[in-house]
N, C-alpha and C positions, 0 to 999 in steps of 0.2 A: 319781568322774562322768567318764564318756565323752565327748570334748571333739566327737566327729561326731556324738552325737544331741543332739536339742533335744526339746523338749516332745511328748508323746505317740508316742515313739519314733519317730519320723522323721529320716532323715539329713538332715546339710546337704552338700554339694558343697564340694570342697576346689578355690579355684580359682587355685591357685599354679600356675608351671611349675617343675619341679626342671630347670636347666640345666646342673646338674653330668654328666648324661650325655650332654650336648649337647657340653659341652668335651671330655669324655673321646673322644667319637665324631672330634671336627673334631684333636685330637691323636693320635689313632690314623691316620688318614687321612693327615695330613702326614707320619707316621712311617714310613708305607707309600708313599707317593709320593717320599720323601728315598732310600729304599732302591732304590725302581726306577730313579730316575735315575742312583743311582750303579751299579747293576749294568749298566745302559744303556752309560754311561761306560766301564765296565771290560771290558764285552765287546767294544770297539770296538778295546780296545788289544792283543789276542791276537795281531794282526799285528806281527811282531818286524822293526822300522825303525831303524836308526840313522841320524838325521837329521844332516845337517852342522851346523856351530856357526857363528855369525855376530855380529859386535857390530853389525851396522847393524841386527839384525831389528826391525820393528814390529808391534806388534797391529795385526790387520787384524778388522774385524766384519762381518757379511753372510753370507748362505745361500749355499753354493755345491757344486757338485760335488767329491767327494773321489776322488782318483785316488792309487793307492800304487803304488810298487814297491819289492818287497824285493829282499834280497842275493842270493836264487835266480832273478832277473830275472821273478817272478811278477808279474804286472801286477792288480790289483784295484780295479774301478770300484763305491764304496762299499764293500761287503762283499763282491761277486761276482767271485770269479777269471776273468779271460779273457787268451787267448794274445796275443801282440801281432798276429798274423795278423788275428785277429778283433777285434780291439781297437775298429777304426773301425766296423764293424757296431754293435757291442753300445751302443757309444757314440751312434751313429745312433740307434739303438733308443729309448735312453732320453732322448736329447733331444727324439723325438716323443713321448713320453709325458709328460714332464716337462721344458719347456726351461730351462737355465741360463745364467746370462749370467756367471757367474763358475766358476771351477773353484781346486780347491787339489791340489797336487801332493807328494805327498809320496816322497821317493825317498832309498834307501840312502845312504850316504855312497860305497858302493864301487860303485855303479852307473856304468858308462861315460855320457861326454857325447851321445854316437851314440843311443845309447836315451830317453835323457831327450828329445833332441832329436826323435826322431820319435815320441813320446808328445804332446809341445806342439804338433808339427805338425796330428798327427789331431784334437788338441783345436780348435785353431784352425780346421782344415778344418769343423768341425761348429757353427761360428758361435759361439763359446765365446771372447770378445776379453780378458777378464779371468781372468789365469793368476796364480795366487799360487803363489811356492816356498817351501815350508814348511822351516824350519830351527828349530834349538834356541838360542834367545837365549844369547849369552856375556856374560859380566860385561863390561863397559867398563873395562879398564884407565885407570887416570889417569897422564896423560902426567907426567914430572918434569924 
């Protein structure tokens, strides 16, 4: 006997919700977002910068503008390449669109001090007071 039929060949409605497909959709969405997040993180690392090492490095959290100086002296604001001559103009434009109060400077270990000071000066001239110098944490050696 068919369980969906009642007397007189009338059908009854099944009032149950099958949540298996809902769970499958949720898991698939989670996997897609994880893959997308990893892809974004990896796409930001296309810029080759050898950061200096420091045992005094501390972890800072907060949103800020990322400025990178590569060993070829290319300057990138976020992922946009600019020359040192046009750096101030580009930074001013970015500050007008979305003001930042903090900036993170990633400079290759081989960049001269003068270039770094020029970039920091321009960043401070645009009203960004908090500038973080990004380094690679070095393991702290125990004193014997």
